[in-house]
C-alpha positions in Angstrom: -77.5 -143.0 -53.8 -76.9 -139.3 -53.3 -78.6 -136.4 -55.0 -75.5 -135.7 -56.9 -75.3 -139.2 -58.3 -75.8 -139.7 -62.0 -76.6 -143.4 -61.6 -79.7 -144.4 -63.4 -79.5 -141.6 -66.0 -79.2 -142.6 -69.6 -79.8 -140.9 -72.9 -83.3 -142.5 -73.2 -84.6 -140.5 -70.2 -83.7 -137.1 -71.6 -86.4 -134.7 -72.8 -86.2 -134.5 -76.5 -87.7 -131.0 -76.7 -85.1 -129.7 -74.4 -82.3 -131.3 -76.5 -83.8 -129.8 -79.6 -84.0 -126.4 -78.0 -80.3 -126.6 -77.0 -79.3 -127.4 -80.6 -81.2 -124.4 -82.0 -79.3 -121.3 -82.6 -80.2 -118.3 -80.5 -81.7 -116.5 -83.5 -84.0 -119.4 -84.3 -85.3 -119.4 -80.7 -85.8 -115.6 -80.9 -87.7 -116.0 -84.2 -90.0 -118.6 -82.8 -90.8 -116.4 -79.8 -91.4 -113.3 -82.0 -93.7 -115.3 -84.3 -95.7 -116.5 -81.4 -96.0 -113.0 -80.1 -97.2 -111.8 -83.5 -99.7 -114.6 -83.7 -101.0 -113.7 -80.2 -101.4 -110.1 -81.2 -103.2 -110.9 -84.4 -105.6 -113.2 -82.5 -106.3 -110.4 -80.0 -107.0 -108.0 -82.8 -109.3 -110.4 -84.5 -111.3 -111.1 -81.3 -111.5 -107.3 -80.6 -112.9 -106.7 -84.1 -115.5 -109.4 -83.6 -116.6 -107.9 -80.3 -116.6 -104.3 -81.6 -118.9 -105.2 -84.5 -121.6 -106.7 -82.3 -124.7 -104.8 -81.6 -125.7 -106.9 -78.6 -124.4 -104.5 -76.0 
């Protein structure tokens, strides 16, 4: 068997998440990434507010 051989590959071995990502439209992928970024920024803001309000310093 060579490295270019496709022997042994079948549809059961494929990564389902990658297949799903391929089927998504570009806008859907962009929307997911934007939402994740917004969630990250909101979490950072929440943590910053928690730290700023402490008098332990």
